[in-house]
C-alpha positions, 0 to 999 in steps of 0.5 A: 236056319237063316236062309243064305243073303240073296246078293245081286237083287237090284241090278240093272234088270231090276231098275229098268223094271222091279217088277218082274223082281218082286213076283220071283221074290213073291212067289219063293216066299212073303221075307227073304235076307237080301244084300243092299248095293252096297252090301248090307243085308235086309230082310224084304218082306214082299206079300201084302199081308205081310208089309199090311200087318208089320206097318201097324207091329209095335214090335218093329221099329223105326228107332235107329236106337233098336238097330243091329251092327249091321245097319247102314244108313243115312248118317245124318246128324241130331237135328235131322234125325229127330222127324216123324220117321224115326220117331215112335209112339208115344213122342211121333203123336206129340210131334204129328198133333203139333202140325195134323193140324196144318195140314187137315182136308179142309186146309189143303183144299183151301189151296186148291185155287194156288196150287192151279194156277202154279200148275198152268203157269208151267204148264204154259211153259212147258208147251213154250218149250216143246212149241221151241224145242220140238221137245221138253223134259215135263220133270224139270218143267213141270213136275219137279216145280209144282212141288217145291212151288206148294211145299216152299209156299206153305213152309215160307222158304225164299223163292230163290233158295227151293232150287238148291235145296231140291239138289241137294235132297236129290243128291242125298237120296241117289249120290256119287259116292258117300262124300256126296251124301255129307256135304248134301245133309250139311248143306240141308243142316245150315240152310235150315238153321239160317230159316230159322234164324230168318223165321225168329226175326221175321216171321211171316204167317206160314208153317216155319213160323208156326212151328217155331211158335209152338217151341219157342212160345209153348216149349213143346217142341223141342230144338232138334224136332222143330230142325227134324219137323222143317227137312221132313216136310220138305224132304218129303213134300217135294221129292215124293209127289214129282215123282208120283205126277211123273211116273203117273204121266208115263203109266197114262201115256202107256195105257190111252184106252184109261187117258181116253176115258179120263178125259171123257171122265174127268170127273174119274181123276181121284180114283185114277189117283188111288190106281194111280199110287197103286200101280206105279207108286215111286217110293218101292219100300217104307222108312226100314224096321228093326225088331225090338225082338225076334218077330215072326214074319210070314212065318219067319223068325226076323232077330232084333237088330237086323232091319227089315224092309216092307215092300210096298210095291212089291205088296201092290201087285200081290194077286193073293190080294189084287186080281191082275194086279199089274194090269193098271185099270182106273175102275178097279174096285179094289184100290185100296194101297200103301203108296201113303202108309199106313197107321200110325206112320201114315204120310202126314201130307196124303191131302196136298200130295192127292190135290197136287197130282190130282189138279198137275194130271187134270191140267196136263191132260186138258193141257196137251190134248196130244201129248206123247213121249219123244223117247221110246219108253225104253230109254227113258232115264230112272234113279238108280237105288232100292229106295225107289223107282223114279223118272229121271226125265220124261222128254215130251211132245204135241205129236200125235198119239198113236 
């Protein structure tokens, strides 16, 4: 017998702090039918073992062709929908191979100096704004423009176009109305068409030009696949990294003993990044999945075609996997997490994301020894969406930390 769909899971209390909701759901079972804010039903998977196993289950497809009639999602045009998040093997593997060479750890580390230079420039701007006004927004002055600059440079997006693109992505992810979503998607679609046309006429050696070469010369990358890859790299590369940086800074400010440990031992930064990704990941669910036939998840039978959301953030706080999981500890031994995916859909840009987060935290820690919040933490504005727990702003000052 199917249990009743849980209503109003994503309420005001959830948006302020989602983790008590996840703890309650885990205590009641690993899989729950819940209603999203738009009323559509989904199965929410909350325990670490079930989330990890489901990420690699071949019976759970990301292809919307397997969705049942109850599914509601972004109405992307076909030219933006043929991206890696929506494609199963073998096409996923074919597309991934075409672009993976641009994101190897060695290739990414070569970007390290440029990332640091950009971050230090933004840190100076943040410092100047705090000096002039007594406070500044770390999101607007550093966390958002850093990945926007890095990914924009990587893809060959003209500097003057990066701000509007980031604004369209933000509207798409947190719209005020369905009309806003349609308008944002149309802007993104039209812009990428124009950018690809520009780089066909005037190749610049960056990633868009390389992808065009794959499409035009070797005929292995379809036109919609080309557009969709550009869309995914820009959207995911810009939005996700900014939120890890801002949430990471907030977490460190709320755990001054851990921040002091990093100041004393900056070589621990890579470990801190992994614990932040576990403890504070802004992306709370993986891309939705659809069973290709009735499938059992954690003892619950989920019908074919139903929408399944794998809750990464809940999995990261599961006490059956992590001792004292709500504790933030950069010295934690088991920091293995699912924030960057697992299996076939492991994040293509993971090395670049880790580099930017690590460099940003290093620059912030060294540049601002007395950084502090200029608002009480409970008054900070958060995105109101079930998809992520992400700061809209992070107002900071240079006052003495308590």
